[in-house]
C-alpha positions in Angstrom: -15.8 9.7 -43.2 -17.7 7.4 -45.6 -21.3 6.6 -44.8 -22.1 3.2 -43.3 -24.6 1.0 -45.1 -27.8 0.4 -43.1 -27.3 -2.5 -40.7 -23.5 -2.4 -40.9 -22.1 -3.4 -37.6 -20.0 -0.8 -35.8 -16.3 -1.9 -35.5 -15.6 -3.2 -32.1 -13.4 -0.9 -30.0 -10.0 -2.4 -29.3 -9.4 -2.3 -25.5 -6.5 -0.2 -24.4 -3.5 -2.1 -23.1 -1.1 -0.1 -21.1 2.4 -1.1 -22.3 4.1 0.1 -19.1 5.5 -2.5 -16.7 3.1 -3.0 -13.8 4.4 -2.6 -10.2 2.8 -3.9 -7.0 4.0 -2.5 -3.7 3.7 -4.9 -0.7 3.7 -3.3 2.6 2.9 -4.3 6.2 4.2 -4.0 9.7 7.0 -6.2 11.0 6.2 -9.9 11.1 3.0 -9.6 9.0 4.1 -12.1 6.4 5.4 -10.0 3.5 8.4 -12.2 2.8 6.4 -15.4 3.0 3.9 -13.9 0.5 6.8 -12.9 -1.9 8.3 -16.4 -1.7 4.9 -17.8 -2.7 4.6 -15.4 -5.6 8.1 -16.2 -6.9 7.5 -20.0 -6.8 4.0 -20.0 -8.3 3.6 -21.6 -11.7 2.7 -18.4 -13.5 5.5 -18.4 -16.2 6.0 -14.7 -15.6 9.3 -12.9 -15.1 8.9 -11.1 -11.8 11.4 -8.7 -10.4 11.2 -8.4 -6.6 12.8 -5.3 -5.0 13.2 -5.5 -1.2 13.3 -1.9 0.1 14.6 -3.3 3.4 17.7 -3.3 5.6 19.3 -6.6 6.5 19.7 -9.9 4.6 17.5 -10.7 1.6 14.5 -12.7 2.6 14.0 -14.8 -0.5 14.6 -18.5 -0.3 18.3 -19.0 -1.1 17.7 -22.3 -2.9 16.0 -20.3 -5.7 19.2 -18.2 -6.4 21.1 -19.1 -9.5 23.5 -16.2 -10.1 24.3 -12.8 -8.5 25.6 -9.6 -10.1 25.9 -5.9 -9.1 23.6 -3.2 -10.5 23.7 0.4 -9.4 25.8 -0.6 -6.4 23.3 -3.2 -5.2 23.4 -7.0 -5.3 20.9 -8.4 -7.7 20.0 -12.1 -7.7 18.8 -14.0 -10.8 16.6 -16.9 -9.6 16.4 -20.3 -11.3 12.9 -19.6 -12.6 14.0 -16.4 -14.4 12.8 -14.0 -11.8 15.0 -11.3 -10.3 15.4 -10.3 -6.7 17.4 -7.4 -5.1 17.6 -5.3 -2.0 17.7 -1.5 -2.5 18.9 0.5 0.4 19.7 3.7 -1.4 18.1 4.8 -4.6 14.9 3.0 -5.6 14.5 5.2 -8.7 17.9 4.2 -10.1 17.1 0.6 -9.6 13.7 0.8 -11.3 15.3 2.7 -14.2 18.0 0.0 -14.6 15.5 -2.8 -14.5 13.4 -1.4 -17.4 15.4 0.0 -20.3 14.1 3.1 -22.1 13.1 1.2 -25.2 10.9 -1.3 -23.4 7.6 0.6 -23.3 7.6 1.7 -26.9 8.5 -1.8 -28.1 6.0 -3.5 -25.7 3.3 -1.3 -27.2 4.0 -2.8 -30.6 4.9 -6.3 -29.5 3.9 -7.5 -25.9 6.4 -10.3 -26.2 9.3 -7.9 -26.8 12.6 -8.7 -25.0 15.4 -6.1 -24.8 18.5 -6.6 -26.9 21.4 -8.4 -25.2 23.4 -5.9 -23.1 20.5 -3.5 -23.0 19.7 -2.2 -19.5 19.8 -4.9 -16.8 22.5 -7.5 -17.6 20.5 -10.6 -16.9 17.5 -9.5 -18.9 17.2 -12.3 -21.5 13.5 -11.6 -21.9 11.1 -8.9 -20.7 10.1 -8.3 -17.1 6.4 -8.9 -16.7 5.9 -7.5 -13.3 7.8 -5.7 -10.5 7.0 -6.2 -6.8 8.5 -3.8 -4.2 8.5 -4.9 -0.6 8.8 -2.0 1.8 10.3 -2.0 5.2 7.8 -2.7 8.0 8.2 0.8 9.4 7.6 2.6 6.1 4.9 5.0 5.2 4.0 3.9 1.7 3.4 7.5 0.4 7.0 8.3 -0.7 7.1 5.1 -2.8 3.7 5.9 -4.3 4.9 9.4 -5.1 7.8 8.0 -7.1 5.4 6.7 -9.8 3.6 10.1 -10.1 6.5 12.5 -9.6 9.4 11.0 -11.5 8.8 11.5 -15.2 11.1 8.8 -16.5 9.5 6.2 -14.1 6.0 7.3 -14.9 6.7 6.7 -18.6 8.0 3.2 -18.1 6.2 1.9 -15.1 2.6 2.0 -13.8 1.6 1.4 -10.2 -0.8 -1.5 -10.2 -1.7 -1.3 -6.5 -0.7 -1.4 -2.9 -1.0 -4.7 -1.0 -0.9 -4.4 2.8 -0.3 -7.4 5.0 -1.9 -7.3 8.4 -0.8 -9.6 11.3 -4.0 -10.7 12.9 -2.2 -11.8 16.1 -0.6 -8.4 16.8 -2.3 -5.6 14.7 -4.8 -4.5 17.4 -2.0 -3.5 19.8 -1.2 -0.8 17.2 -4.8 0.2 16.5 -6.8 -0.4 19.6 -6.8 3.1 20.9 -9.8 5.5 21.1 -7.6 8.5 20.2 -6.3 8.7 16.6 -3.0 10.1 17.8 -2.3 7.0 20.0 -2.4 4.6 17.0 0.8 3.5 15.3 1.0 6.0 12.4 2.8 3.7 10.0 0.2 0.9 10.4 -2.6 3.4 9.9 -1.0 4.8 6.7 -0.3 1.3 5.3 -3.9 0.4 5.7 -5.3 3.7 4.5 -3.5 3.6 1.2 -4.1 -0.1 0.4 -6.0 -1.4 -2.6 -5.8 -5.0 -1.2 -5.5 -5.8 2.5 -4.5 -9.3 3.5 -5.3 -10.2 7.1 -2.7 -13.0 7.7 -2.3 -15.5 10.6 -6.0 -15.7 11.2 -5.5 -19.2 12.6 -3.8 -17.6 15.6 -6.8 -15.7 16.8 -10.5 -16.3 17.5 -13.1 -15.6 14.9 -14.6 -12.7 16.9 -11.1 -11.1 16.9 -10.9 -11.4 13.1 -14.3 -9.6 12.8 -13.1 -6.9 15.1 -9.9 -6.4 13.0 -12.0 -6.2 9.9 -14.3 -3.5 11.4 -11.2 -1.5 12.5 -9.7 -1.8 9.0 -13.0 -0.6 7.4 -13.0 2.4 9.7 -9.8 3.5 8.1 -10.2 2.2 4.5 -13.7 1.7 3.0 -12.6 0.9 -0.5 -9.9 -1.8 -0.3 -10.6 -5.5 -0.8 -10.0 -7.5 2.4 -8.8 -11.1 2.3 -8.3 -13.4 5.3 -5.7 -16.1 5.2 -3.1 -18.1 7.0 0.6 -18.5 6.1 0.2 -15.9 3.3 -1.7 -18.4 1.1 -2.8 -15.9 -1.6 -3.3 -16.5 -5.3 -0.7 -14.4 -7.1 -3.4 -12.9 -9.4 -4.9 -11.1 -6.4 -1.5 -9.4 -6.0 -0.8 -8.7 -9.6 -4.2 -7.8 -11.1 -5.7 -4.9 -9.1 -6.8 -2.6 -11.9 -4.3 0.2 -11.3 -3.7 2.5 -8.3 -6.0 5.5 -8.2 -4.3 8.2 -6.1 -7.1 10.7 -6.5 -9.7 8.2 -5.2 -7.6 7.3 -2.2 -6.9 11.0 -1.3 -10.5 11.9 -1.7 -11.4 9.1 0.7 -8.7 10.1 3.2 -9.8 13.7 3.0 -13.4 12.7 3.8 -12.2 10.6 6.7 -10.1 13.5 8.0 -13.1 15.9 7.8 -15.3 13.5 9.7 -12.6 13.1 12.4 -12.2 16.9 12.7 -15.9 17.3 13.0 -16.0 14.8 15.8 -13.1 16.6 17.6 -14.9 19.9 17.2 -18.2 18.5 18.6 -16.4 16.9 21.5 -14.6 20.2 22.2 -17.9 22.1 22.0 -19.5 19.7 24.5 -16.6 20.0 26.9 -16.6 23.8 26.6 -20.4 23.9 27.3 -20.0 21.7 30.3 -17.1 23.8 31.6 -19.1 27.0 31.1 -22.1 25.6 32.9 -19.9 24.4 35.9 -18.2 27.8 36.0 -21.5 29.6 36.1 -22.8 27.4 38.9 -19.6 28.0 40.9 -20.0 31.7 40.4 -23.5 31.7 41.7 -22.5 29.7 44.7 -19.7 32.2 45.5 -22.1 35.1 45.1 -24.7 33.5 47.5 -21.9 32.8 50.0 -20.7 36.4 49.9 -24.2 37.7 50.3 -24.9 35.5 53.2 -21.6 36.6 54.9 -22.5 40.3 54.5 -26.0 39.8 55.8 -24.7 38.1 59.0 -22.1 40.8 59.5 -24.8 43.5 59.4 
């Protein structure tokens, strides 16, 4: 390499831009406000082409006034909205739908030209320009881990899409009925998993509870997830950038934190078990001595 002249400024490093299409997963227990959040995201003035996939059973929850046309892709109904966004419900194969939404040539072309749009007829029929972001809404009863695994275990998906982060909606009015138990086994497992894997936790409907209850919910959330950002809101009033720009999901970091929490929990269980065993042993010894004295006294009187 040629020598630099004294005082010559180092060339500035060009920041790496991941050309893969970012994906946000929105999860949360039934009634937490997921669909309200998605309707807000779709109607924001962001000039982005967003594809929303509802991994739900039942009717699509998006405002029907937004729907312009409908077509069938991979056996599922896909709706093109009047702002250019896309919405569909996937009951069967999420991987196939993700694959159909983002043609194979998108990533390579986006790397060269961020404004790239697939050729007409390429991939998804209504793609007149690139998809900027995909949002997946899970069913309220879902453990988010299988969907997270899709982005790390499926090679074709991993090459085209990147998991931006997990957003968990929490219903302030009802969440504690699922979490307010001293024993871990008594808590609702799906709610615990949804909170544990989240990058962003939105405590919704805070207007329906007292301020002290909101603080209690926040403490409970922190006991399960120490690294997620926590927002408090009403009627899912959240800036779309909080949902779209989370810096990328770090599975290793989350699993390390969950492993640490599990080790602490097991240590507490072991300590409790040890204390119980010690108390039981002490009581047993006491009873034994009592029986011995009783027998001795009985023999003495007999004599």
